RODO-2510 file (C-alpha; in nm, 4 decimals, decimal comma):
residues 267
     n   res          X          Y          Z
     1     m    -4,0970     1,5068    -4,7277
     2     k    -4,1909     1,8591    -4,8860
     3     l    -3,9237     1,8188    -5,1549
     4     y    -3,7590     2,1602    -5,3171
     5     y    -3,8885     2,1874    -5,6660
     6     r    -3,8165     2,3936    -5,9541
     7     e    -4,0615     2,4740    -6,2655
     8     f    -4,0352     2,5856    -6,6257
     9     g    -4,2719     2,6264    -6,8819
    10     h    -4,6771     2,5205    -6,8555
    11     g    -4,8593     2,2099    -7,0345
    12     f    -4,8638     1,8304    -6,8886
    13     p    -4,6900     1,7852    -6,6389
    14     l    -4,3268     1,6401    -6,6721
    15     i    -4,1532     1,5816    -6,4090
    16     v    -3,7495     1,5083    -6,3654
    17     l    -3,5815     1,3277    -6,1000
    18     h    -3,2392     1,3081    -6,1183
    19     g    -2,9448     1,0964    -6,0428
    20     l    -2,6965     1,0155    -5,7014
    21     y    -2,4983     1,2965    -5,5810
    22     g    -2,7098     1,5023    -5,8425
    23     s    -2,9871     1,7935    -5,7812
    24     s    -3,2373     1,9732    -6,0194
    25     d    -2,9439     2,2131    -6,1026
    26     n    -2,8061     2,0052    -6,3035
    27     w    -3,1054     1,9584    -6,5064
    28     v    -3,1836     2,3552    -6,5808
    29     t    -3,0691     2,3604    -6,9179
    30     i    -3,2705     2,0906    -6,9956
    31     g    -3,5313     2,1812    -6,8311
    32     k    -3,5635     2,5238    -6,9931
    33     e    -3,6014     2,3255    -7,3594
    34     l    -3,8496     2,0752    -7,2299
    35     g    -4,0338     2,3423    -7,0815
    36     l    -4,1174     2,4826    -7,4715
    37     h    -4,3473     2,2137    -7,4982
    38     f    -4,4442     2,1303    -7,1106
    39     r    -4,4680     2,1840    -6,7404
    40     v    -4,1622     2,0710    -6,6461
    41     i    -4,0892     2,0036    -6,2955
    42     l    -3,7500     1,9578    -6,1735
    43     i    -3,7191     1,7941    -5,8367
    44     d    -3,4201     1,7308    -5,5395
    45     q    -3,4753     1,4312    -5,4044
    46     r    -3,4292     1,4094    -5,0278
    47     n    -3,0712     1,4278    -4,9139
    48     h    -3,0252     1,5887    -5,2255
    49     g    -2,9671     1,9616    -5,3574
    50     q    -3,1997     2,2118    -5,1549
    51     s    -3,4688     1,9330    -5,0258
    52     p    -3,4464     1,8392    -4,6382
    53     h    -3,1947     1,5545    -4,5167
    54     s    -3,3653     1,2292    -4,3728
    55     n    -3,1490     0,9041    -4,2049
    56     e    -3,4041     0,7109    -4,4373
    57     h    -3,3021     0,6752    -4,7749
    58     n    -3,4597     0,3890    -5,0178
    59     y    -3,6398     0,3387    -5,3114
    60     k    -3,9625     0,3390    -5,0982
    61     v    -3,9516     0,6838    -4,9322
    62     l    -3,8211     0,8258    -5,2690
    63     s    -4,1086     0,7162    -5,4296
    64     n    -4,3214     0,8194    -5,1165
    65     d    -4,2212     1,1682    -5,1679
    66     l    -4,2752     1,1644    -5,4913
    67     f    -4,6551     1,0203    -5,4491
    68     e    -4,6641     1,3779    -5,1935
    69     l    -4,5633     1,6054    -5,4210
    70     f    -4,7854     1,4959    -5,6667
    71     d    -5,0358     1,5319    -5,4215
    72     n    -4,9106     1,8853    -5,2708
    73     l    -4,9072     1,9823    -5,6929
    74     q    -5,2036     1,8684    -5,7581
    75     i    -5,1135     1,6698    -6,0435
    76     e    -5,3475     1,3386    -6,1571
    77     k    -5,1308     1,2581    -6,4373
    78     a    -4,7926     1,2998    -6,5713
    79     n    -4,4880     1,1836    -6,7857
    80     l    -4,1773     1,0924    -6,5854
    81     l    -3,8540     1,1066    -6,6156
    82     g    -3,5676     0,9552    -6,4165
    83     h    -3,2032     0,9130    -6,3990
    84     s    -3,0017     0,6664    -6,2485
    85     m    -3,0909     0,6412    -5,8850
    86     g    -3,4349     0,8657    -6,0408
    87     g    -3,4856     0,6026    -6,3160
    88     k    -3,5043     0,3403    -6,0407
    89     v    -3,7514     0,5392    -5,8588
    90     a    -3,9297     0,6770    -6,1389
    91     m    -3,9470     0,2662    -6,2745
    92     q    -4,0589     0,1848    -5,8928
    93     f    -4,3846     0,4640    -5,8532
    94     t    -4,4834     0,3947    -6,2465
    95     i    -4,5522     0,0003    -6,1375
    96     d    -4,6976     0,1464    -5,7818
    97     h    -4,9336     0,4107    -5,9633
    98     s    -4,9557     0,3451    -6,2789
    99     e    -5,2508     0,5205    -6,3175
   100     k    -5,0590     0,8269    -6,2110
   101     i    -4,8155     0,8357    -6,5064
   102     s    -4,8561     0,8848    -6,8966
   103     s    -4,5345     0,8232    -7,0134
   104     l    -4,1841     0,7347    -6,8717
   105     i    -3,8305     0,7887    -6,9339
   106     v    -3,5601     0,6005    -6,7679
   107     v    -3,1820     0,7286    -6,8344
   108     d    -2,9399     0,4860    -6,8516
   109     i    -3,0227     0,2722    -6,6141
   110     a    -3,1758    -0,0653    -6,5770
   111     p    -3,4443    -0,2279    -6,3203
   112     w    -3,2338    -0,5117    -6,1518
   113     s    -2,9759    -0,4831    -5,8977
   114     y    -2,6031    -0,3884    -5,9869
   115     l    -2,4538    -0,5379    -5,6232
   116     n    -2,3265    -0,8128    -5,7874
   117     e    -2,2017    -0,6534    -6,1105
   118     n    -2,0213    -0,2947    -5,9605
   119     n    -1,6955    -0,5119    -6,0495
   120     s    -1,7873    -0,4493    -6,4105
   121     l    -1,8375    -0,0521    -6,3012
   122     r    -1,4810    -0,0431    -6,1688
   123     q    -1,3822     0,0533    -6,4958
   124     s    -1,6093     0,3381    -6,5119
   125     d    -1,6353     0,6753    -6,3179
   126     t    -1,9376     0,5574    -6,1847
   127     d    -1,8195     0,3079    -5,9188
   128     h    -2,0082     0,4128    -5,6492
   129     y    -1,7447     0,2956    -5,3787
   130     q    -1,4761     0,4625    -5,4849
   131     i    -1,6643     0,8187    -5,5183
   132     l    -1,8120     0,7671    -5,1995
   133     k    -1,4461     0,6761    -5,0143
   134     g    -1,3421     0,9930    -5,2145
   135     l    -1,6026     1,2395    -5,0903
   136     l    -1,5497     1,1422    -4,7210
   137     s    -1,1854     1,1690    -4,7843
   138     i    -1,2811     1,5468    -4,8137
   139     p    -1,1750     1,7610    -4,5010
   140     i    -1,4218     1,9142    -4,5133
   141     d    -1,4010     2,0821    -4,2007
   142     t    -1,0592     2,2200    -4,2642
   143     i    -1,0526     2,2769    -4,6530
   144     s    -1,0766     2,6427    -4,7403
   145     t    -1,0443     2,6173    -5,0954
   146     r    -1,2528     2,3821    -5,3928
   147     a    -0,9176     2,2860    -5,5505
   148     e    -0,7764     2,1563    -5,2056
   149     a    -1,1115     1,9546    -5,2317
   150     d    -1,0525     1,8577    -5,6252
   151     e    -0,6906     1,7793    -5,5074
   152     k    -0,8097     1,4962    -5,2261
   153     l    -1,1214     1,3381    -5,4710
   154     s    -0,8423     1,2929    -5,7522
   155     l    -0,7023     1,0444    -5,5583
   156     w    -1,0050     0,8472    -5,5441
   157     v    -1,1881     0,9396    -5,8650
   158     k    -0,9549     1,0024    -6,1780
   159     s    -1,2249     1,1724    -6,4123
   160     e    -1,1984     1,5713    -6,4466
   161     k    -1,5366     1,6127    -6,5333
   162     t    -1,7035     1,3712    -6,2879
   163     r    -1,4880     1,5101    -6,0257
   164     q    -1,6342     1,8860    -6,1577
   165     f    -1,9996     1,6726    -6,1306
   166     l    -1,9550     1,5774    -5,7515
   167     l    -1,7960     1,9098    -5,6045
   168     k    -2,1082     2,0376    -5,7286
   169     n    -2,2155     1,9162    -5,3868
   170     l    -1,9952     2,1380    -5,1923
   171     k    -2,1447     2,5159    -5,0957
   172     r    -1,9394     2,7703    -4,9334
   173     e    -2,1139     2,9401    -4,6532
   174     d    -2,1216     3,3158    -4,5464
   175     n    -1,8130     3,2851    -4,3103
   176     g    -1,6259     3,0975    -4,5871
   177     s    -1,5988     2,7414    -4,4762
   178     f    -1,7692     2,4419    -4,6525
   179     k    -2,0439     2,2099    -4,6414
   180     w    -2,1836     1,9550    -4,8400
   181     r    -2,5540     1,9697    -4,9794
   182     l    -2,5606     1,5953    -4,9809
   183     n    -2,6548     1,4188    -4,7037
   184     l    -2,3464     1,2013    -4,7475
   185     p    -2,3324     0,9779    -4,4371
   186     i    -2,6629     0,8354    -4,4912
   187     i    -2,5790     0,8335    -4,8894
   188     a    -2,2999     0,5890    -4,8276
   189     s    -2,4890     0,4081    -4,5391
   190     n    -2,7671     0,3301    -4,7646
   191     i    -2,5253     0,2712    -5,0946
   192     d    -2,5866    -0,1158    -5,1081
   193     s    -2,9700    -0,0123    -5,0921
   194     l    -2,9799     0,2348    -5,3861
   195     l    -2,7714    -0,0291    -5,5986
   196     e    -3,0223    -0,3186    -5,5697
   197     g    -3,3157    -0,3484    -5,7759
   198     i    -3,6521    -0,2012    -5,7464
   199     n    -3,9171    -0,3318    -5,5448
   200     p    -4,2411    -0,1907    -5,5850
   201     a    -4,5119    -0,2836    -5,3048
   202     n    -4,7446    -0,4640    -5,4719
   203     n    -4,4451    -0,7291    -5,5796
   204     e    -4,5940    -0,7543    -5,9267
   205     i    -4,2665    -0,6405    -6,1237
   206     h    -4,5156    -0,5625    -6,4434
   207     c    -4,5760    -0,2397    -6,6596
   208     k    -4,7603    -0,1637    -6,9688
   209     t    -4,7037     0,2055    -6,9173
   210     k    -4,5128     0,3404    -7,2325
   211     t    -4,1455     0,3533    -7,1744
   212     l    -3,8648     0,5093    -7,3505
   213     f    -3,5504     0,3542    -7,2103
   214     v    -3,2264     0,6139    -7,2686
   215     k    -2,8940     0,4293    -7,2961
   216     g    -2,5320     0,6078    -7,3234
   217     g    -2,3154     0,3987    -7,5889
   218     l    -2,0490     0,4169    -7,3860
   219     s    -2,1890     0,3529    -7,0585
   220     n    -2,2211    -0,0287    -6,9408
   221     y    -2,5334     0,0312    -6,7469
   222     i    -2,7800    -0,1140    -6,9944
   223     p    -2,5862    -0,4214    -7,1719
   224     y    -2,7461    -0,4836    -7,5023
   225     d    -2,7600    -0,8715    -7,3819
   226     r    -3,0040    -0,8039    -7,1105
   227     v    -3,2892    -0,5800    -7,3176
   228     e    -3,4872    -0,8376    -7,3096
   229     e    -3,4865    -0,8918    -6,9581
   230     i    -3,6331    -0,5102    -6,9403
   231     k    -3,8928    -0,5977    -7,1722
   232     k    -4,0669    -0,8762    -6,9464
   233     i    -4,1245    -0,6182    -6,7136
   234     f    -4,1780    -0,3068    -6,8975
   235     s    -4,4113    -0,4225    -7,2388
   236     e    -4,4088    -0,1405    -7,3769
   237     s    -4,0372    -0,0103    -7,3827
   238     k    -3,8113     0,0414    -7,6442
   239     l    -3,4483     0,1151    -7,6213
   240     v    -3,2987     0,4338    -7,7585
   241     t    -2,8510     0,4838    -7,7737
   242     i    -2,7170     0,8047    -7,7665
   243     g    -2,3718     0,7274    -7,9480
   244     e    -2,0190     0,8933    -7,7437
   245     a    -2,2348     0,9416    -7,4653
   246     g    -2,1694     0,7911    -7,0745
   247     h    -2,3527     0,7557    -6,7837
   248     w    -2,4710     1,1300    -6,7565
   249     v    -2,6009     1,1291    -7,1278
   250     h    -2,7806     1,3939    -7,0316
   251     a    -2,5190     1,6604    -6,9744
   252     e    -2,2653     1,4794    -7,2342
   253     k    -2,4827     1,4949    -7,5342
   254     p    -2,7994     1,7390    -7,4818
   255     t    -2,8903     1,7955    -7,8273
   256     d    -2,8885     1,4244    -7,9023
   257     f    -3,0982     1,3347    -7,5719
   258     l    -3,3730     1,6432    -7,6559
   259     i    -3,4030     1,5061    -7,9875
   260     a    -3,4642     1,1361    -7,8681
   261     i    -3,7296     1,2549    -7,5317
   262     n    -3,9117     1,5254    -7,7558
   263     h    -3,9733     1,2375    -8,0443
   264     f    -4,0946     0,9986    -7,7794
   265     l    -4,3642     1,2241    -7,6114
   266     n    -4,4827     1,3794    -7,8901
   267     h    -4,5200     1,0482    -8,1103
***
């Protein structure tokens, strides 16, 4: 699939993969800063943003999309950064195509399955089942304002910041009606697959690529007592924690996030 992307800067390529419900638009501020040192390529993954919709949405096809982008842009090697769902795509792609990745950055996600851990996320703003029920409850064909959509969503998602982020996926048409940028039904029907762990093509879940895991200090996606499990897969990895940040580390603490990323890539 040919994905939508936007570019900033020049130099060695740094490809950025957004998370679930996100888009390249969420990364423009960070992308411009990183573009001072790298050729930054911000991607809209399938079923998100301005990229095409598809009935398939799993880590295998998302990784294949990225491989096609490397080919289309004639990129032989790049740094790769992924957040949340994008982080899992980045991990799987790096294991499958390690020769294409110089350094890997994974933001607030781990390689294991979260299917049996969703209870630990239910007290957070990232309970995906609640989020999807809330988004699907919005009568997209009849609402006339974003405030109406927010009111409906607030019954399911309490955090105003999270709702604002989610509702960036609402697009107003020329006739005043709304549509979703997200392929919401397909994402909802594939959510269990997205909560699963990575599943590399060769089943050899081991990687020696230089890797940085970035944890939000307030997030429970990477428990400290499981960090050694990551090391068993990504042997050349280290973990940095951004204090007072939740799951959306780059949006909540952009300055600290950029310092950590630049330090890792430049040393």
